[in-house]
C-alpha positions as CSV (number, residue, x, y, z in Angstrom):
1,X,0.0,0.0,0.0
2,X,1.4,3.4,-0.9
3,X,0.6,5.1,2.4
4,X,2.6,2.7,4.5
5,X,5.8,4.7,4.0
6,X,4.1,7.9,5.1
7,X,2.3,6.5,8.2
8,X,5.4,4.5,9.4
9,X,7.8,7.4,9.1
10,X,7.9,9.0,12.5
11,X,9.0,12.5,11.3
12,X,6.3,12.7,8.7
13,X,3.6,11.1,10.8
14,X,4.3,13.4,13.8
15,X,4.2,16.5,11.6
16,X,0.9,15.3,10.1
17,X,-0.7,14.7,13.5
18,X,0.5,18.1,14.7
19,X,-1.2,19.7,11.7
20,X,-4.4,17.7,12.1
21,X,-4.6,18.7,15.8
22,X,-4.1,22.4,14.9
23,X,-6.9,22.2,12.3
24,X,-9.1,20.4,14.8
25,X,-8.6,23.2,17.3
26,X,-9.6,25.8,14.7
27,X,-12.7,23.9,13.7
28,X,-13.8,23.5,17.3
29,X,-13.4,27.2,18.0
30,X,-15.4,28.0,14.9
31,X,-18.1,25.5,16.0
32,X,-18.3,27.1,19.4
33,X,-18.7,30.6,17.9
34,X,-21.4,29.8,15.3
35,X,-25.1,29.7,15.8
36,X,-26.3,28.9,12.3
37,X,-27.5,25.3,11.9
38,X,-25.8,24.8,8.5
39,X,-22.5,26.0,9.8
40,X,-22.8,23.8,12.9
41,X,-23.3,20.7,10.6
42,X,-20.4,21.7,8.4
43,X,-18.0,22.1,11.3
44,X,-19.2,18.9,12.9
45,X,-18.5,17.1,9.6
46,X,-15.1,18.6,9.2
47,X,-14.2,17.7,12.8
48,X,-15.3,14.1,12.2
49,X,-13.2,13.8,9.0
50,X,-10.1,15.2,10.7
51,X,-10.6,12.9,13.7
52,X,-10.7,9.9,11.3
53,X,-7.3,11.0,9.9
54,X,-5.9,10.5,13.4
55,X,-6.6,6.8,12.9
56,X,-5.1,6.6,9.4
57,X,-2.0,4.7,10.6
58,X,-4.0,2.0,12.3
59,X,-6.2,1.6,9.2
60,X,-3.2,1.4,6.8
61,X,-1.4,-1.0,9.0
62,X,-4.5,-3.1,9.5
63,X,-5.1,-2.6,13.1
64,X,-8.6,-2.4,14.5
65,X,-9.2,0.8,16.4
66,X,-11.8,-0.7,18.8
């Protein structure tokens, strides 16, 4: 699989996780500050997608995240 090199490289993976966490924080702040239903749904979807990326290594390496 082509992602194995990426997810198993500690330098790349740590930088990726750091970036994902920064984006999560921004999305959460935006979610807290909005009161429009459509924006709430959009932010919730973005947060869920970013959170799934945190488990990319486990998915690529075939580990169950349960």
